[in-house]
Backbone as JSON Lines, residues from 0, in Angstrom:
{"i":0,"aa":"M","n":[1.2,-1.19,-0.16],"ca":[0.33,-0.19,-0.32],"c":[1.12,1.35,0.33]}
{"i":1,"aa":"L","n":[1.56,1.47,0.93],"ca":[2.73,2.4,1.47],"c":[3.36,2.82,-0.57]}
{"i":2,"aa":"K","n":[4.14,1.39,-1.31],"ca":[4.96,2.25,-2.69],"c":[3.8,2.26,-3.51]}
{"i":3,"aa":"S","n":[1.8,2.24,-3.19],"ca":[1.42,2.62,-4.27],"c":[1.07,3.96,-3.61]}
{"i":4,"aa":"K","n":[0.78,4.5,-3.02],"ca":[0.71,5.99,-2.62],"c":[2.16,6.38,-2.83]}
{"i":5,"aa":"V","n":[3.31,6.06,-2.64],"ca":[4.28,7.02,-3.14],"c":[4.65,7.12,-4.44]}
{"i":6,"aa":"K","n":[4.01,5.68,-5.5],"ca":[4.28,6.15,-7.05],"c":[2.9,6.77,-7.34]}
{"i":7,"aa":"D","n":[1.8,7.02,-6.83],"ca":[0.78,7.99,-7.16],"c":[1.26,9.85,-6.72]}
{"i":8,"aa":"L","n":[1.62,9.65,-5.49],"ca":[2.62,10.48,-5.48],"c":[3.72,11.68,-6.61]}
{"i":9,"aa":"I","n":[4.47,10.58,-6.41],"ca":[5.15,10.91,-7.68],"c":[4.58,11.18,-8.94]}
{"i":10,"aa":"S","n":[3.29,10.45,-9.39],"ca":[3.0,10.62,-10.26],"c":[2.08,12.36,-10.59]}
{"i":11,"aa":"K","n":[1.76,12.3,-9.61],"ca":[1.04,13.76,-9.54],"c":[2.15,14.99,-9.1]}
{"i":12,"aa":"E","n":[3.12,14.58,-9.74],"ca":[4.2,15.52,-9.65],"c":[4.71,15.95,-10.48]}
{"i":13,"aa":"I","n":[4.53,14.92,-11.24],"ca":[4.9,14.96,-12.59],"c":[4.28,15.6,-13.93]}
{"i":14,"aa":"E","n":[3.17,14.98,-13.2],"ca":[2.12,15.42,-13.85],"c":[1.95,17.2,-13.88]}
{"i":15,"aa":"A","n":[1.74,17.59,-12.65],"ca":[2.17,18.82,-12.4],"c":[3.56,19.8,-13.25]}
{"i":16,"aa":"I","n":[4.73,19.35,-13.22],"ca":[5.33,19.22,-14.87],"c":[5.26,19.51,-15.8]}
{"i":17,"aa":"Q","n":[4.53,18.37,-16.08],"ca":[4.1,17.97,-17.51],"c":[3.02,19.26,-17.96]}
{"i":18,"aa":"N","n":[2.07,19.86,-16.85],"ca":[0.97,20.53,-17.12],"c":[1.58,22.48,-17.0]}
{"i":19,"aa":"I","n":[3.18,22.29,-17.22],"ca":[3.28,23.63,-17.28],"c":[3.13,24.31,-18.91]}
{"i":20,"aa":"P","n":[2.8,25.12,-18.87],"ca":[2.68,26.0,-19.77],"c":[3.64,25.89,-20.65]}
{"i":21,"aa":"I","n":[3.22,25.97,-22.2],"ca":[4.48,26.18,-23.09],"c":[4.14,27.08,-23.96]}
{"i":22,"aa":"D","n":[4.57,28.07,-23.73],"ca":[3.56,29.28,-24.51],"c":[4.79,30.0,-25.48]}
{"i":23,"aa":"G","n":[5.85,29.36,-25.19],"ca":[7.28,30.47,-25.95],"c":[7.31,32.03,-25.06]}
{"i":24,"aa":"V","n":[6.77,32.55,-23.99],"ca":[6.65,33.68,-23.0],"c":[8.32,33.84,-22.61]}
{"i":25,"aa":"I","n":[8.55,32.38,-22.07],"ca":[10.02,32.6,-21.74],"c":[11.25,33.26,-22.71]}
{"i":26,"aa":"Q","n":[11.1,33.2,-23.76],"ca":[12.17,33.74,-24.81],"c":[12.1,34.85,-23.94]}
{"i":27,"aa":"N","n":[11.02,35.41,-23.83],"ca":[10.94,37.32,-23.37],"c":[11.64,37.32,-22.48]}
{"i":28,"aa":"A","n":[11.56,36.54,-21.48],"ca":[12.55,36.83,-20.39],"c":[14.1,36.51,-20.51]}
{"i":29,"aa":"I","n":[14.51,35.62,-21.08],"ca":[15.51,35.49,-21.94],"c":[16.06,36.59,-22.29]}
{"i":30,"aa":"D","n":[15.2,36.99,-23.15],"ca":[15.91,38.42,-24.01],"c":[16.29,39.17,-23.24]}
{"i":31,"aa":"L","n":[15.37,39.45,-22.19],"ca":[15.38,40.68,-21.4],"c":[16.61,40.57,-20.55]}
{"i":32,"aa":"I","n":[16.52,39.35,-19.9],"ca":[18.15,39.13,-19.12],"c":[19.29,39.29,-19.56]}
{"i":33,"aa":"E","n":[19.6,38.62,-21.03],"ca":[20.44,38.83,-21.71],"c":[20.48,40.71,-21.74]}
{"i":34,"aa":"L","n":[20.24,41.07,-22.27],"ca":[20.5,42.56,-22.73],"c":[20.61,43.63,-21.24]}
{"i":35,"aa":"K","n":[19.84,43.09,-20.51],"ca":[20.42,43.72,-19.01],"c":[21.68,43.49,-18.11]}
{"i":36,"aa":"V","n":[21.49,42.49,-18.27],"ca":[22.86,41.39,-17.29],"c":[23.98,41.15,-18.5]}
{"i":37,"aa":"N","n":[23.94,40.77,-19.39],"ca":[25.06,39.8,-20.03],"c":[25.84,41.04,-20.74]}
{"i":38,"aa":"K","n":[24.5,42.32,-21.47],"ca":[25.34,43.0,-22.32],"c":[25.71,44.27,-21.48]}
{"i":39,"aa":"K","n":[24.42,44.7,-20.81],"ca":[24.92,45.97,-19.86],"c":[25.1,45.76,-18.63]}
{"i":40,"aa":"G","n":[25.83,45.19,-18.2],"ca":[26.56,44.68,-16.95],"c":[25.48,44.65,-16.13]}
{"i":41,"aa":"G","n":[24.31,44.58,-15.79],"ca":[23.31,43.88,-14.27],"c":[23.51,43.05,-13.9]}
{"i":42,"aa":"K","n":[22.97,42.98,-13.17],"ca":[22.37,41.52,-12.36],"c":[21.15,41.28,-12.26]}
{"i":43,"aa":"I","n":[20.64,40.03,-11.75],"ca":[19.42,39.25,-11.17],"c":[18.91,39.89,-10.28]}
{"i":44,"aa":"V","n":[17.94,40.3,-9.56],"ca":[18.17,40.3,-8.16],"c":[16.45,39.57,-7.94]}
{"i":45,"aa":"V","n":[16.81,38.46,-7.19],"ca":[15.34,37.24,-7.17],"c":[14.78,37.62,-5.71]}
{"i":46,"aa":"S","n":[13.72,37.36,-5.81],"ca":[13.29,37.78,-4.59],"c":[11.64,36.4,-4.51]}
{"i":47,"aa":"G","n":[11.64,36.03,-3.14],"ca":[10.29,35.52,-3.01],"c":[9.84,35.13,-1.31]}
{"i":48,"aa":"M","n":[9.08,34.88,-1.07],"ca":[8.94,34.66,0.37],"c":[9.04,32.97,0.79]}
{"i":49,"aa":"G","n":[8.75,32.45,1.93],"ca":[8.9,31.36,2.62],"c":[9.72,30.26,1.59]}
{"i":50,"aa":"K","n":[8.38,29.78,1.27],"ca":[9.45,28.32,0.39],"c":[9.53,28.49,-1.19]}
{"i":51,"aa":"A","n":[8.7,29.55,-1.7],"ca":[9.19,30.46,-3.12],"c":[10.36,31.21,-2.69]}
{"i":52,"aa":"G","n":[11.05,31.52,-1.38],"ca":[12.18,32.28,-1.69],"c":[13.37,31.49,-1.73]}
{"i":53,"aa":"Q","n":[13.08,30.06,-0.89],"ca":[14.27,29.25,-1.18],"c":[14.62,28.77,-2.34]}
{"i":54,"aa":"I","n":[12.85,28.39,-3.2],"ca":[13.75,28.44,-4.75],"c":[14.22,29.37,-5.46]}
{"i":55,"aa":"G","n":[14.07,30.69,-4.64],"ca":[14.88,31.96,-5.19],"c":[15.99,31.48,-5.39]}
{"i":56,"aa":"V","n":[16.24,31.52,-4.11],"ca":[17.89,31.28,-3.49],"c":[18.4,30.1,-4.35]}
{"i":57,"aa":"N","n":[17.83,29.21,-4.91],"ca":[18.17,27.89,-5.59],"c":[18.76,28.82,-7.0]}
{"i":58,"aa":"I","n":[17.66,29.5,-7.82],"ca":[17.93,30.12,-9.22],"c":[18.41,31.01,-9.06]}
{"i":59,"aa":"A","n":[18.73,31.79,-8.12],"ca":[20.02,33.44,-8.49],"c":[20.87,32.28,-7.94]}
{"i":60,"aa":"T","n":[21.79,31.35,-6.82],"ca":[22.81,31.02,-7.27],"c":[23.07,29.81,-8.57]}
{"i":61,"aa":"T","n":[22.39,29.0,-9.07],"ca":[22.83,28.91,-10.11],"c":[22.73,29.68,-11.55]}
{"i":62,"aa":"L","n":[22.03,30.56,-11.47],"ca":[21.91,31.69,-12.89],"c":[23.56,32.2,-12.53]}
{"i":63,"aa":"S","n":[24.1,32.58,-11.55],"ca":[25.47,33.4,-11.23],"c":[26.77,31.89,-11.25]}
{"i":64,"aa":"S","n":[26.26,30.8,-11.44],"ca":[27.14,30.01,-11.7],"c":[27.09,29.64,-13.28]}
{"i":65,"aa":"T","n":[26.54,29.86,-13.78],"ca":[26.17,29.66,-15.09],"c":[25.88,30.94,-15.75]}
{"i":66,"aa":"G","n":[27.39,31.97,-15.75],"ca":[27.57,33.11,-16.52],"c":[26.23,34.54,-16.26]}
{"i":67,"aa":"S","n":[25.57,34.59,-15.3],"ca":[23.99,35.21,-15.46],"c":[24.47,35.96,-14.08]}
{"i":68,"aa":"P","n":[25.01,37.11,-13.53],"ca":[24.81,37.77,-11.88],"c":[24.04,38.05,-11.46]}
{"i":69,"aa":"A","n":[23.89,36.88,-10.29],"ca":[22.24,37.01,-9.83],"c":[22.38,37.16,-8.0]}
{"i":70,"aa":"V","n":[21.5,37.51,-7.67],"ca":[21.71,37.55,-5.56],"c":[19.97,37.54,-5.52]}
{"i":71,"aa":"F","n":[19.93,37.12,-4.37],"ca":[19.17,36.54,-3.38],"c":[18.46,37.82,-2.65]}
{"i":72,"aa":"M","n":[17.48,38.87,-3.18],"ca":[16.88,39.62,-2.07],"c":[15.72,38.78,-1.02]}
{"i":73,"aa":"H","n":[15.55,38.96,0.1],"ca":[14.66,38.53,1.0],"c":[13.43,40.03,1.07]}
{"i":74,"aa":"P","n":[12.55,39.81,0.57],"ca":[11.37,40.95,0.37],"c":[11.16,41.73,1.71]}
{"i":75,"aa":"S","n":[11.36,41.09,3.04],"ca":[11.06,41.49,4.27],"c":[12.48,42.45,4.5]}
{"i":76,"aa":"E","n":[13.57,42.18,4.01],"ca":[14.89,42.93,4.17],"c":[15.11,43.89,3.43]}
{"i":77,"aa":"A","n":[14.3,44.08,2.04],"ca":[14.55,44.89,1.22],"c":[14.08,46.32,2.0]}
{"i":78,"aa":"Q","n":[12.98,46.06,2.74],"ca":[12.46,47.38,3.22],"c":[13.38,47.7,4.62]}
{"i":79,"aa":"H","n":[13.83,47.21,4.93],"ca":[15.1,47.92,5.93],"c":[16.41,47.8,5.5]}
{"i":80,"aa":"G","n":[16.69,48.36,4.31],"ca":[17.97,49.0,3.9],"c":[18.37,48.03,2.37]}
{"i":81,"aa":"D","n":[18.02,46.56,2.1],"ca":[18.61,45.67,1.34],"c":[18.01,45.84,-0.18]}
{"i":82,"aa":"L","n":[17.01,47.16,-0.36],"ca":[16.69,47.77,-1.25],"c":[17.88,48.12,-2.29]}
{"i":83,"aa":"G","n":[18.96,48.72,-1.22],"ca":[19.7,49.28,-1.8],"c":[20.6,49.02,-2.71]}
{"i":84,"aa":"M","n":[20.65,47.27,-2.93],"ca":[21.44,46.48,-3.77],"c":[20.75,46.64,-5.35]}
{"i":85,"aa":"V","n":[19.56,47.39,-5.27],"ca":[19.34,47.16,-6.73],"c":[19.67,47.93,-7.84]}
{"i":86,"aa":"Q","n":[20.23,48.26,-8.71],"ca":[20.97,48.99,-9.84],"c":[20.04,49.2,-10.36]}
{"i":87,"aa":"E","n":[20.42,50.36,-11.57],"ca":[19.75,50.66,-12.87],"c":[19.59,50.03,-13.86]}
{"i":88,"aa":"N","n":[20.59,48.94,-14.06],"ca":[20.26,47.8,-15.15],"c":[19.73,47.11,-14.5]}
{"i":89,"aa":"D","n":[19.42,46.67,-13.26],"ca":[19.6,45.15,-12.68],"c":[17.95,44.52,-13.43]}
{"i":90,"aa":"I","n":[17.94,43.42,-13.17],"ca":[16.18,43.15,-13.38],"c":[15.75,42.15,-12.42]}
{"i":91,"aa":"M","n":[14.68,42.24,-11.96],"ca":[14.16,41.51,-10.77],"c":[13.22,40.18,-11.69]}
{"i":92,"aa":"I","n":[13.3,38.82,-10.82],"ca":[12.57,37.77,-10.5],"c":[11.61,37.75,-9.29]}
{"i":93,"aa":"L","n":[10.69,37.52,-9.32],"ca":[9.87,37.91,-8.21],"c":[8.74,36.5,-8.38]}
{"i":94,"aa":"I","n":[8.76,35.73,-6.92],"ca":[8.63,34.75,-7.34],"c":[7.21,34.67,-5.69]}
{"i":95,"aa":"S","n":[5.78,33.57,-6.45],"ca":[4.99,33.9,-5.28],"c":[3.87,32.94,-6.56]}
{"i":96,"aa":"N","n":[3.5,31.71,-5.62],"ca":[2.68,31.08,-6.07],"c":[1.07,31.6,-6.21]}
{"i":97,"aa":"S","n":[0.73,32.42,-5.51],"ca":[-0.68,32.86,-5.51],"c":[-0.58,34.55,-6.74]}
{"i":98,"aa":"G","n":[0.26,34.83,-6.38],"ca":[0.67,35.78,-7.09],"c":[-0.02,37.06,-6.6]}
{"i":99,"aa":"K","n":[-0.05,36.96,-4.72],"ca":[-0.94,38.07,-4.11],"c":[-0.01,38.1,-2.61]}
{"i":100,"aa":"T","n":[1.23,37.75,-3.09],"ca":[2.13,37.8,-2.11],"c":[2.0,39.34,-1.6]}
{"i":101,"aa":"R","n":[1.48,39.45,-0.15],"ca":[2.09,41.46,-0.25],"c":[3.28,41.41,0.18]}
{"i":102,"aa":"E","n":[4.58,40.77,0.96],"ca":[5.34,41.2,0.57],"c":[6.2,42.02,-0.62]}
{"i":103,"aa":"L","n":[5.68,40.78,-1.73],"ca":[6.41,41.13,-3.18],"c":[6.05,42.49,-3.93]}
{"i":104,"aa":"I","n":[4.44,42.66,-3.39],"ca":[3.42,43.62,-4.27],"c":[4.13,44.91,-3.6]}
{"i":105,"aa":"E","n":[4.18,44.87,-2.36],"ca":[5.53,46.1,-1.85],"c":[6.54,46.1,-2.52]}
{"i":106,"aa":"L","n":[7.23,44.9,-2.35],"ca":[8.15,45.51,-3.06],"c":[9.05,45.88,-4.35]}
{"i":107,"aa":"E","n":[7.64,45.57,-5.63],"ca":[7.6,46.19,-6.62],"c":[7.45,47.43,-6.57]}
{"i":108,"aa":"F","n":[6.36,47.73,-5.63],"ca":[6.32,49.35,-5.46],"c":[7.28,50.45,-4.78]}
{"i":109,"aa":"L","n":[8.12,49.72,-3.92],"ca":[9.67,50.0,-3.73],"c":[10.67,50.05,-4.76]}
{"i":110,"aa":"V","n":[10.97,49.33,-5.63],"ca":[11.92,49.34,-6.55],"c":[11.37,50.09,-7.46]}
{"i":111,"aa":"K","n":[10.21,50.33,-7.88],"ca":[9.97,51.04,-8.83],"c":[10.21,52.49,-8.27]}
{"i":112,"aa":"K","n":[10.2,53.08,-7.47],"ca":[10.24,54.18,-6.47],"c":[11.89,54.48,-6.81]}
{"i":113,"aa":"L","n":[12.58,53.45,-6.52],"ca":[14.25,53.39,-6.58],"c":[14.54,53.66,-8.06]}
{"i":114,"aa":"H","n":[14.11,53.35,-9.32],"ca":[14.26,52.99,-10.21],"c":[12.96,52.34,-11.62]}
{"i":115,"aa":"R","n":[12.57,53.47,-11.66],"ca":[11.67,53.45,-12.62],"c":[10.88,52.47,-13.61]}
{"i":116,"aa":"D","n":[12.41,52.23,-14.09],"ca":[12.1,51.61,-15.35],"c":[12.91,49.98,-15.43]}
{"i":117,"aa":"I","n":[13.02,49.84,-14.34],"ca":[12.87,48.32,-14.05],"c":[12.03,47.17,-14.69]}
{"i":118,"aa":"N","n":[13.06,46.14,-14.82],"ca":[11.99,45.34,-15.18],"c":[11.53,44.16,-14.29]}
{"i":119,"aa":"I","n":[10.55,43.25,-14.35],"ca":[10.33,42.44,-13.65],"c":[9.38,41.19,-14.26]}
{"i":120,"aa":"I","n":[10.48,40.16,-13.88],"ca":[9.56,38.66,-14.33],"c":[8.95,37.9,-13.09]}
{"i":121,"aa":"A","n":[8.17,37.28,-13.26],"ca":[7.05,36.62,-12.47],"c":[7.18,35.04,-12.5]}
{"i":122,"aa":"I","n":[7.32,34.8,-11.66],"ca":[6.85,33.05,-11.87],"c":[6.23,32.72,-10.98]}
{"i":123,"aa":"T","n":[4.88,32.2,-10.67],"ca":[3.86,32.52,-10.7],"c":[2.64,31.44,-11.04]}
{"i":124,"aa":"G","n":[1.74,31.01,-10.19],"ca":[0.72,29.65,-10.41],"c":[-0.79,30.95,-10.77]}
{"i":125,"aa":"N","n":[-0.39,32.04,-10.67],"ca":[-1.64,32.88,-11.23],"c":[-1.63,33.94,-11.72]}
{"i":126,"aa":"Q","n":[-1.77,33.48,-13.36],"ca":[-1.69,34.57,-14.27],"c":[-2.19,35.48,-14.05]}
{"i":127,"aa":"E","n":[-3.88,35.82,-13.1],"ca":[-4.44,37.01,-12.97],"c":[-4.0,37.62,-12.08]}
{"i":128,"aa":"G","n":[-3.14,37.54,-11.39],"ca":[-2.82,37.83,-9.8],"c":[-2.27,39.13,-9.76]}
{"i":129,"aa":"E","n":[-2.09,39.88,-8.76],"ca":[-1.33,40.98,-9.07],"c":[-0.11,41.48,-9.43]}
{"i":130,"aa":"L","n":[0.62,40.21,-9.35],"ca":[2.17,40.37,-9.55],"c":[2.45,40.25,-10.68]}
{"i":131,"aa":"A","n":[1.49,39.18,-11.59],"ca":[0.94,39.31,-13.08],"c":[1.04,40.38,-13.76]}
{"i":132,"aa":"K","n":[-0.26,41.0,-12.99],"ca":[-0.49,42.59,-13.3],"c":[0.94,43.25,-13.5]}
{"i":133,"aa":"L","n":[1.66,43.42,-12.06],"ca":[2.49,44.06,-12.72],"c":[4.07,44.11,-13.13]}
{"i":134,"aa":"S","n":[4.05,43.17,-13.82],"ca":[4.78,42.18,-14.51],"c":[5.42,42.63,-15.53]}
{"i":135,"aa":"D","n":[6.61,42.7,-16.24],"ca":[7.11,42.84,-17.97],"c":[6.4,41.67,-18.16]}
{"i":136,"aa":"V","n":[7.28,40.55,-17.89],"ca":[7.13,38.92,-18.35],"c":[6.37,38.17,-17.19]}
{"i":137,"aa":"V","n":[5.47,37.1,-17.32],"ca":[4.96,36.4,-16.61],"c":[5.48,34.61,-17.1]}
{"i":138,"aa":"L","n":[5.81,34.17,-16.29],"ca":[6.28,33.22,-16.72],"c":[5.5,31.94,-15.32]}
{"i":139,"aa":"C","n":[4.31,31.15,-16.01],"ca":[3.18,30.45,-15.25],"c":[3.73,29.22,-14.84]}
{"i":140,"aa":"T","n":[3.87,28.52,-13.62],"ca":[4.03,27.1,-13.45],"c":[2.84,26.25,-13.32]}
{"i":141,"aa":"G","n":[1.56,26.88,-14.12],"ca":[-0.1,26.1,-14.58],"c":[-0.25,25.78,-12.85]}
{"i":142,"aa":"N","n":[0.26,26.69,-12.27],"ca":[-0.89,26.45,-11.31],"c":[-1.3,24.96,-10.19]}
{"i":143,"aa":"P","n":[-0.7,23.76,-10.57],"ca":[-0.47,22.99,-10.13],"c":[-1.46,22.41,-8.55]}
{"i":144,"aa":"T","n":[-2.36,21.8,-8.46],"ca":[-2.72,21.61,-6.95],"c":[-1.46,21.14,-6.3]}
{"i":145,"aa":"E","n":[-1.25,21.02,-4.71],"ca":[-0.03,20.38,-3.86],"c":[-1.17,19.53,-3.8]}
{"i":146,"aa":"I","n":[0.15,18.33,-3.39],"ca":[0.19,17.0,-3.51],"c":[-0.43,16.53,-1.36]}
{"i":147,"aa":"C","n":[0.09,17.88,-0.79],"ca":[-0.12,17.99,0.9],"c":[-1.93,17.74,1.01]}
{"i":148,"aa":"P","n":[-1.89,16.46,1.89],"ca":[-3.23,16.04,1.8],"c":[-4.16,17.23,2.53]}
{"i":149,"aa":"L","n":[-3.59,18.7,3.29],"ca":[-4.26,19.51,3.43],"c":[-4.86,20.55,2.5]}
{"i":150,"aa":"G","n":[-3.95,20.65,1.26],"ca":[-3.84,21.17,-0.42],"c":[-3.12,22.24,0.32]}
{"i":151,"aa":"L","n":[-2.32,22.32,1.13],"ca":[-2.32,24.03,1.64],"c":[-0.35,23.82,1.63]}
{"i":152,"aa":"T","n":[0.2,22.97,2.08],"ca":[1.45,22.75,2.11],"c":[2.31,23.19,0.47]}
{"i":153,"aa":"P","n":[3.19,24.08,0.2],"ca":[4.11,24.4,-0.91],"c":[5.08,22.84,-1.84]}
{"i":154,"aa":"T","n":[4.4,22.25,-2.45],"ca":[4.97,20.8,-2.93],"c":[4.92,20.73,-4.08]}
{"i":155,"aa":"T","n":[4.27,20.87,-4.67],"ca":[4.06,20.44,-6.11],"c":[4.62,21.75,-6.68]}
{"i":156,"aa":"S","n":[4.3,22.95,-5.72],"ca":[3.64,23.89,-6.47],"c":[5.18,24.5,-6.39]}
{"i":157,"aa":"T","n":[6.26,24.16,-5.65],"ca":[8.04,24.86,-5.71],"c":[8.31,23.6,-6.8]}
{"i":158,"aa":"T","n":[7.75,22.82,-6.89],"ca":[8.37,21.39,-7.94],"c":[8.46,22.1,-9.22]}
{"i":159,"aa":"A","n":[7.47,22.93,-9.63],"ca":[7.04,23.38,-10.59],"c":[7.48,24.99,-10.43]}
{"i":160,"aa":"M","n":[8.27,25.48,-9.85],"ca":[9.09,26.71,-9.82],"c":[10.05,26.68,-10.09]}
{"i":161,"aa":"T","n":[11.28,25.09,-9.55],"ca":[12.15,24.98,-9.63],"c":[12.44,24.26,-11.25]}
{"i":162,"aa":"V","n":[11.63,23.71,-11.64],"ca":[11.38,23.53,-12.9],"c":[11.61,24.68,-13.88]}
{"i":163,"aa":"V","n":[10.78,25.71,-13.67],"ca":[10.67,27.03,-14.52],"c":[12.05,27.4,-14.64]}
{"i":164,"aa":"G","n":[12.21,27.49,-13.34],"ca":[13.3,28.32,-12.85],"c":[14.75,27.38,-14.05]}
{"i":165,"aa":"D","n":[15.13,25.94,-13.84],"ca":[15.81,25.12,-14.47],"c":[16.0,25.68,-16.36]}
{"i":166,"aa":"I","n":[14.96,25.81,-16.28],"ca":[14.56,25.67,-18.02],"c":[15.18,27.56,-18.32]}
{"i":167,"aa":"L","n":[14.74,28.18,-17.14],"ca":[15.18,29.75,-17.48],"c":[16.27,29.62,-17.79]}
{"i":168,"aa":"V","n":[17.63,29.2,-16.83],"ca":[18.96,28.65,-16.66],"c":[19.55,28.04,-17.75]}
{"i":169,"aa":"V","n":[19.1,26.96,-18.07],"ca":[19.16,26.14,-19.43],"c":[19.18,26.78,-21.16]}
{"i":170,"aa":"L","n":[17.93,27.37,-21.25],"ca":[17.75,28.31,-22.2],"c":[18.67,29.52,-22.56]}
{"i":171,"aa":"L","n":[18.85,30.08,-20.99],"ca":[19.88,31.45,-21.21],"c":[21.07,31.02,-21.19]}
{"i":172,"aa":"M","n":[21.43,29.75,-20.94],"ca":[23.41,29.54,-20.79],"c":[22.86,29.25,-22.36]}
{"i":173,"aa":"E","n":[22.36,28.74,-23.07],"ca":[22.43,28.56,-24.49],"c":[22.37,29.72,-25.52]}
{"i":174,"aa":"Q","n":[21.66,30.97,-25.08],"ca":[21.8,31.75,-25.79],"c":[22.94,33.02,-25.67]}
{"i":175,"aa":"I","n":[23.5,32.75,-24.58],"ca":[24.83,33.59,-24.1],"c":[26.17,32.81,-24.48]}
{"i":176,"aa":"G","n":[25.74,31.77,-24.85],"ca":[27.11,30.94,-25.91],"c":[27.82,30.64,-24.67]}
{"i":177,"aa":"F","n":[26.99,30.1,-22.96],"ca":[28.23,29.79,-21.91],"c":[28.81,28.6,-22.28]}
{"i":178,"aa":"T","n":[29.89,28.36,-21.44],"ca":[31.19,26.84,-22.14],"c":[31.57,26.65,-20.86]}
{"i":179,"aa":"K","n":[32.15,25.52,-21.06],"ca":[32.56,24.77,-19.9],"c":[34.03,25.4,-19.4]}
{"i":180,"aa":"K","n":[34.56,26.08,-20.15],"ca":[35.64,26.2,-19.76],"c":[35.51,27.8,-18.68]}
{"i":181,"aa":"E","n":[34.47,28.26,-19.16],"ca":[33.47,30.01,-18.18],"c":[33.26,29.19,-16.9]}
{"i":182,"aa":"Y","n":[32.28,28.13,-16.95],"ca":[31.48,27.33,-15.8],"c":[32.82,27.46,-14.48]}
{"i":183,"aa":"A","n":[34.06,26.46,-15.35],"ca":[35.16,26.21,-14.15],"c":[35.68,27.29,-14.03]}
{"i":184,"aa":"K","n":[35.58,28.55,-14.05],"ca":[36.33,29.91,-13.99],"c":[35.34,30.12,-12.11]}
{"i":185,"aa":"R","n":[34.03,29.65,-12.69],"ca":[33.04,30.24,-11.46],"c":[32.9,29.35,-10.56]}
{"i":186,"aa":"H","n":[33.41,28.03,-10.88],"ca":[33.19,26.5,-9.63],"c":[34.28,25.95,-9.8]}
{"i":187,"aa":"H","n":[35.71,26.54,-9.01],"ca":[36.69,26.16,-8.87],"c":[36.58,24.42,-7.95]}
{"i":188,"aa":"S","n":[36.22,24.67,-7.09],"ca":[36.02,23.85,-6.27],"c":[35.2,22.61,-6.49]}
{"i":189,"aa":"G","n":[35.73,21.09,-5.59],"ca":[34.74,20.44,-5.97],"c":[34.65,19.15,-7.28]}
{"i":190,"aa":"Y","n":[33.9,18.54,-6.85],"ca":[33.74,17.4,-8.09],"c":[33.19,18.58,-9.33]}
{"i":191,"aa":"L","n":[32.18,19.16,-9.24],"ca":[32.01,19.79,-10.69],"c":[33.6,20.64,-11.54]}
{"i":192,"aa":"G","n":[33.8,21.19,-10.2],"ca":[35.19,22.44,-10.87],"c":[36.14,21.43,-11.48]}
{"i":193,"aa":"T","n":[36.14,20.14,-10.61],"ca":[37.19,19.13,-11.33],"c":[37.0,19.06,-12.54]}
{"i":194,"aa":"K","n":[35.34,18.52,-12.86],"ca":[35.33,17.66,-13.87],"c":[35.06,19.11,-15.03]}
{"i":195,"aa":"A","n":[34.82,20.1,-14.71],"ca":[34.72,21.15,-15.47],"c":[35.89,21.54,-16.4]}
{"i":196,"aa":"R","n":[37.09,21.0,-15.68],"ca":[38.47,21.98,-15.83],"c":[38.93,20.66,-16.87]}
{"i":197,"aa":"N","n":[38.49,19.4,-16.4],"ca":[39.54,18.66,-17.15],"c":[38.88,17.73,-18.52]}
{"i":198,"aa":"E","n":[37.56,18.03,-18.5],"ca":[37.3,17.6,-19.41],"c":[37.05,18.44,-20.92]}
């Protein structure tokens, strides 16, 4: 019975991934990042609350190691001075499954007061949410139903966010022509650094 239950949960996670919209919008996000970050010398500022924020940390560090400098900024800490890390040619990726996270909506307002023309990319499950309406590009996760028995704990939603982030990273690497040699420069230690230098 346990094996059957585990198999069913895995199937639901897979289904959530397969239901991520494939609409080509992600190309707009890649083009914006390439222009602002890889050509104009800005960086990507990723933000999100709670579990979405933890996914954001992973996306930011993966972008940085693959040729597109990125940092994670906690939306609450942004209101206590961290907003100062945002510069003119930066681009923001804001992550919220509901698209209603108060701290992110406030962050959008505050960052636009600092840099009026900054571009915002949303990763969200709600294409009609306030965050989506405030963003230049909306990457939708497909709004999957959580596998949590309460239907509340971020589970399938964070899986979908992770996959969207991975796809963004991989397509951006391809567009900017990121090489193994450049990867090795950013990832010196550990197994991956050794592998990148020796192959």
